[in-house]
C-alpha positions as CSV (number, residue, x, y, z in Angstrom):
1,M,9.9,6.9,-24.9
2,S,12.3,6.7,-21.7
3,K,9.0,7.9,-19.6
4,K,7.6,5.0,-17.0
5,I,4.4,3.0,-18.4
6,I,3.0,2.6,-14.9
7,N,2.1,6.5,-13.1
8,Q,4.0,6.6,-9.7
9,N,1.4,8.3,-7.4
10,K,2.8,10.9,-4.7
11,P,3.7,8.8,-1.3
12,E,1.0,6.9,0.8
13,R,-0.2,6.7,4.5
14,R,1.6,4.1,6.0
15,D,-1.5,2.4,6.6
16,A,-2.6,3.0,3.3
17,A,0.5,1.2,2.0
18,Q,-0.2,-1.9,5.1
19,N,-3.4,-2.1,2.8
20,R,-2.0,-1.8,-0.6
21,Q,0.3,-4.4,0.3
22,R,-2.0,-7.4,2.0
23,I,-4.0,-7.0,-1.3
24,L,-1.2,-7.1,-3.5
25,D,-0.1,-10.7,-1.4
26,V,-3.1,-11.6,-1.6
27,A,-3.8,-11.1,-5.4
28,V,-0.4,-13.1,-5.7
29,K,-2.1,-16.3,-3.9
30,L,-5.6,-16.1,-5.6
31,F,-3.7,-15.7,-9.1
32,K,-1.1,-18.6,-8.3
33,K,-3.8,-20.8,-6.8
34,N,-7.2,-20.2,-9.1
35,G,-6.3,-18.1,-12.8
36,V,-6.1,-14.5,-13.0
37,E,-9.7,-14.6,-14.4
38,Q,-11.2,-16.8,-11.7
39,V,-10.3,-14.4,-8.9
40,S,-13.0,-11.9,-8.4
41,M,-12.6,-9.0,-6.5
42,N,-14.8,-9.3,-4.1
43,Q,-12.8,-12.9,-3.0
44,I,-9.6,-10.4,-3.0
45,A,-10.9,-8.0,-0.4
46,T,-12.1,-10.9,1.9
47,A,-8.8,-12.9,1.9
48,A,-7.4,-9.5,2.3
49,Q,-9.9,-8.5,5.5
50,I,-10.4,-5.3,4.3
51,G,-13.9,-4.4,2.8
52,P,-14.9,-4.1,-0.8
53,G,-15.0,-0.4,-0.7
54,T,-11.4,0.2,0.2
55,L,-10.3,-2.5,-2.4
56,Y,-12.5,-0.2,-5.1
57,R,-10.9,3.1,-3.3
58,R,-7.5,2.0,-4.4
59,Y,-8.3,-0.1,-7.4
60,H,-11.6,0.6,-9.8
61,N,-11.5,-2.9,-11.4
62,K,-9.1,-5.9,-11.6
63,S,-7.2,-4.8,-14.5
64,E,-5.8,-1.7,-12.6
65,L,-4.7,-4.3,-10.1
66,C,-3.0,-6.4,-12.3
67,M,-1.6,-3.4,-13.5
68,D,0.5,-2.5,-10.0
69,L,1.0,-6.0,-10.0
70,I,3.0,-6.5,-13.4
71,K,4.5,-2.6,-13.6
72,D,8.0,-3.7,-12.9
73,N,7.8,-6.3,-15.7
74,V,6.2,-3.5,-18.3
75,D,8.9,-1.1,-17.3
76,L,11.8,-3.8,-18.6
77,L,10.0,-3.9,-21.3
78,F,9.5,-1.1,-22.8
79,N,13.2,-0.5,-21.4
80,D,14.4,-3.6,-23.8
81,I,12.2,-2.3,-26.8
82,D,13.7,1.7,-26.0
83,R,17.7,0.1,-26.6
84,Y,16.3,-2.1,-29.0
85,L,15.5,0.5,-31.3
86,S,17.9,2.9,-30.6
87,D,20.8,-0.1,-31.4
88,N,18.7,-0.5,-34.7
89,K,17.6,2.7,-35.8
90,N,19.5,2.2,-38.7
91,T,17.6,-0.8,-39.9
92,P,14.5,-1.1,-42.0
93,P,11.3,-0.7,-40.5
94,T,10.2,-4.4,-40.9
95,Q,13.1,-5.3,-39.1
96,R,12.4,-3.4,-36.5
97,L,9.2,-4.9,-36.6
98,R,10.1,-7.8,-36.2
99,G,12.2,-7.2,-33.2
100,L,9.4,-5.6,-31.3
101,L,6.7,-8.4,-32.2
102,K,9.5,-10.7,-30.6
103,L,10.5,-8.6,-27.6
104,F,6.6,-8.6,-26.7
105,I,5.5,-11.7,-28.0
106,H,8.0,-13.1,-25.4
107,F,6.9,-10.5,-22.4
108,R,3.1,-12.5,-23.4
109,E,4.3,-16.3,-22.8
110,A,6.1,-15.3,-19.5
111,K,3.4,-13.0,-18.0
112,A,0.7,-14.6,-19.5
113,Q,-1.6,-14.7,-16.3
114,L,-1.2,-11.1,-15.5
115,L,-1.6,-9.4,-18.7
116,A,-4.2,-11.0,-19.5
117,G,-5.4,-9.1,-16.2
118,V,-4.4,-6.1,-17.4
119,E,-6.3,-6.6,-20.6
120,S,-9.8,-7.2,-19.3
121,T,-11.7,-4.5,-19.2
122,P,-14.6,-3.9,-17.0
123,T,-18.3,-4.6,-18.2
124,T,-19.2,-0.9,-17.4
125,S,-16.8,0.5,-20.2
126,N,-16.4,-2.8,-22.5
127,N,-15.3,0.0,-25.2
128,Y,-12.5,0.2,-27.6
129,T,-11.8,3.6,-26.4
130,H,-11.0,2.2,-23.3
131,K,-7.4,0.5,-23.6
132,S,-4.7,-0.1,-21.4
133,P,-1.4,2.2,-20.9
134,I,0.4,-0.9,-22.8
135,Y,-1.6,-1.1,-26.0
136,N,-1.6,2.7,-26.1
137,E,2.5,2.9,-25.9
138,L,2.2,-0.3,-28.6
139,H,0.2,1.1,-30.5
140,Q,2.2,4.3,-31.4
141,L,5.1,2.0,-31.8
142,F,3.3,0.0,-34.4
143,V,1.7,3.2,-36.0
144,T,5.6,5.2,-36.4
145,L,7.1,2.0,-37.9
146,F,4.3,1.3,-40.1
147,E,4.1,5.0,-41.6
148,E,7.7,4.4,-42.4
149,M,7.0,1.2,-44.3
150,D,3.7,3.1,-46.3
151,N,5.3,6.7,-46.6
152,Q,3.8,8.3,-43.8
153,H,0.5,7.4,-44.7
154,T,-1.2,7.7,-41.6
155,S,-4.7,6.4,-41.8
156,N,-3.3,3.0,-43.2
157,S,-1.0,3.3,-40.0
158,I,-3.2,3.4,-37.4
159,F,-5.7,1.0,-39.0
160,A,-3.0,-1.6,-39.2
161,A,-1.7,-0.8,-36.0
162,D,-5.0,-2.1,-34.5
163,M,-5.4,-4.9,-36.3
164,L,-2.0,-6.2,-35.2
165,L,-2.8,-5.2,-31.5
166,A,-6.1,-7.4,-32.1
167,A,-4.0,-10.1,-33.1
168,L,-1.6,-10.1,-30.6
169,S,-4.4,-9.7,-27.9
170,K,-5.2,-12.2,-24.7
171,D,-8.3,-14.0,-26.7
172,F,-6.7,-14.2,-30.3
173,Y,-3.1,-15.2,-29.0
174,R,-4.6,-17.8,-26.9
175,F,-6.6,-19.0,-29.6
176,Q,-4.2,-19.4,-32.2
177,R,-1.4,-21.1,-29.1
178,N,-4.2,-23.6,-27.6
179,V,-6.6,-24.1,-30.8
180,R,-4.4,-23.9,-33.8
181,G,-1.2,-25.3,-32.4
182,Y,0.8,-22.1,-33.5
183,T,4.3,-21.8,-31.4
184,P,5.1,-17.9,-30.0
185,S,7.9,-18.4,-33.4
186,K,5.0,-19.3,-35.7
187,I,3.1,-16.5,-34.6
188,L,6.1,-14.3,-35.2
189,E,6.8,-15.7,-38.8
190,Q,3.3,-15.0,-39.8
191,L,2.1,-11.4,-38.5
192,C,5.5,-10.0,-39.8
193,L,4.4,-11.9,-43.1
194,M,1.1,-10.2,-43.1
195,F,2.4,-6.8,-41.8
196,S,5.7,-6.2,-43.6
197,K,4.0,-7.1,-46.8
198,N,0.6,-5.3,-46.6
199,N,2.4,-1.6,-45.5
């Protein structure tokens, strides 16, 4: 899994690269001031002094824009996950699950706003078939670990991975932190108890 999560595109024209950088700089400022969820694509276009069409040609939605902003951090996260899994390949899958969850929860805490932006699906495709590259990569890792725990019962492993990722999603995670009052370490403990004993 050493591949980059975000595909690198072919080299950009100079004016396109300048537009991209202006969009990203403006987006960062607006996100810091107002929060990712409160900023619209039209606000970004206006502040960047570009037409909405120019913005939407580059980023079809705010999720794609947030993914561009967070891509280096995502690559570092998955490099850390690769290293952890490689260093611990002989430990039980339940322990590797704990380590992977710990890394992701730390990432979710550190990059909460941008990650929430990545997870926001556009209203035109508000369904469960459209998932971010982060979701897809984590899903495969969880399925592999659950298959080890469950002696290759793939359908159970896929369902368990879906449920675990639902528990780690922005809305559920935010609810547990802000309403239930759970700390990240408590969330980690509860997820490990739930998903280790049921597989």
